[in-house]
Structure formats: C-alpha cells, structure tokens
N, C-alpha and C positions, 0 to 999 in steps of 0.2 A: 697590224702585225698579227699573223696567225701562229699559234703554237703547234709544233709538230708533235704528234703522239707516237709512242713506240707501242707496237702491238705484239702479241705472242708470236705471230708469224715472223716478225722481225728477228726474234730470238732464234727461230729455227733457221733463218737464212744467214745470219751473221755469226761467223765463228767467234768473233770477239765478244759479242753479247752472250752467246751460248756458254763460253768459258767463264765469263763473269758470273752468270747465273749459277753455274755449277759450284764455283768457289763460294758464292754467297750462301747456297744451300748447305755446303759443308760447314761453314761457320755457324749458321743457324742451328744445325743439328748438334754441333758441339756445345753451343749455348744452352739448348734444350736439355742436353744430357749433363749439364754442369761439369764439363770436362775441365781437367786441370790446366790444359793449354788449348789455344785456338789454332786451327789450321791456318797456314799462310801468315803466321805471325812469328816473331822471334822475341824471346825474352832474355835479357842479359841481367845477370844478378851480380851484385858486388856486395861482399860481406862487410866491407869497411868503406864507408862513404869517402874517406880520404883517398883510398886506393882508386876509386872511381874518378875522383876529381883529378888525380894525377894522369889518368888515361885520357880523359876528355877535357883537355886544356881549353882556355878561351880561344886560342888560335885554331885549334882543331874543330871546335864547335862552329867557328865562323866558316871554315872550309865545308863542314857538313851542311850548314845553312845554304851556302852558295851551291854546293853540289846537288842539293835536294831539288833544285829547279830544272834539272835535266842533265844531259851529257855535256861534260866539259873536259878539255885537255888539261894537263898539269900546267901548261903555260897560261891557259885562260884563267885557271884558278889563281895562279901567282899574280896575274895582272889585276884581277878582281879584288884580291885580298892585299895588294900592295906589298907582296913578299917575294923573297928569293925563290926561284923555281926548285932548287935542290932542297930547301927547307920544306916547301909545300909537298914535294915528292915523299920525303920522310914522314910527314904527318899523314898524307894520304895512305901510305903503307900501313901505318898504325891504325887508321880508321878502317881499312880493309881487313886487317887482322882482327879487329873487334867485331867485324861483320856489319858495320854501319854503311859501307859503300862497296861497290864492285869496281874493279879496275880491269879494263880490257885493252889489249895491245892491238891497235889497228894500223892499217897502211896509211902513211902520210905521203901523198903523191909527190914523187921526186925527192923525198927527204927520208926515206926509210920507214920507220914505224914510230908511233906515238902512243902514249897511254891515255885512255879516255876513262874518266871517273863518272860512275852512274849511281844514282840513289838506289838503295835496296827496298825502300818503302816510300810511300807518299806522305806518311806521317810517322814520326818517332815521338813516343811519349816517355818522359823520364819522371819517375815517381820515387820519392824518398820518404822513409818513415823512420822515426826515432823511437826505438823500443825503450820502455821504462826499465830502469836497472833494478 
C-alpha cells in the first residue's frame, strides 16, 4: 500500500485545501499574537454553571452528539434518540438558539419542506472551572 502525498501544488489547485490553509494560517497568527479569541471558533460563557446545565440538558446533549456526525432531519434525530419528533424539534430550536447547531429548511420531495440539522463545529469543548470564594 502506498501513501499519497499532498504537495504545495495541490493546495494551489484545490479550493478546499486552499481555504483550509488560509483558515489555518489565520488561527496560527492569532495564536502567535496571543489573541483573546481564535478565528473560526465560538466561545459560550455561562456565569452560573447551574444555568448552563439547565440549557444543555442530557437529552439536548444526546441530540448534539448525534447531530455532530453530519446532516440529519428532525425525524432522523427523533428515531435515533427514541424520542417524540415535536420534543426533538423544541430541543433542536434551543440548541440552534445557543449556536451549537444550524437548522436549514430544505425541500422534501413530494412532501413540502423539512428541517435539516447540521453541526456548527467538528469539535465542541466544554470547560468548567470553580473559582475560590
């Protein structure tokens, strides 16, 4: 089995590789400059940990985990999570409001439109710290 190598010429030819390279350079510059925030990342802050937990319930976290694997309809998420579609729709709306997923309305051939849920990031990191009183 031979390994395929990516060359600099590949970056010039491929719009996807070129865009990835530009994003990577922007992140590297921000790290070098010790910027307060990194480009292409979102930071959510909760002043009270209890408030955060009320927003990201275990059922919403499960939906977020399933949705992080690609594009899914509300019906697909309901089936995968063994939940009622209307409850899943409400939770997806909250996750979208929090900026954790994107929801897009797409054509559903012969059946009108359907909502498709997409991840906003390939990785979501949740950190908590307890400040000394």
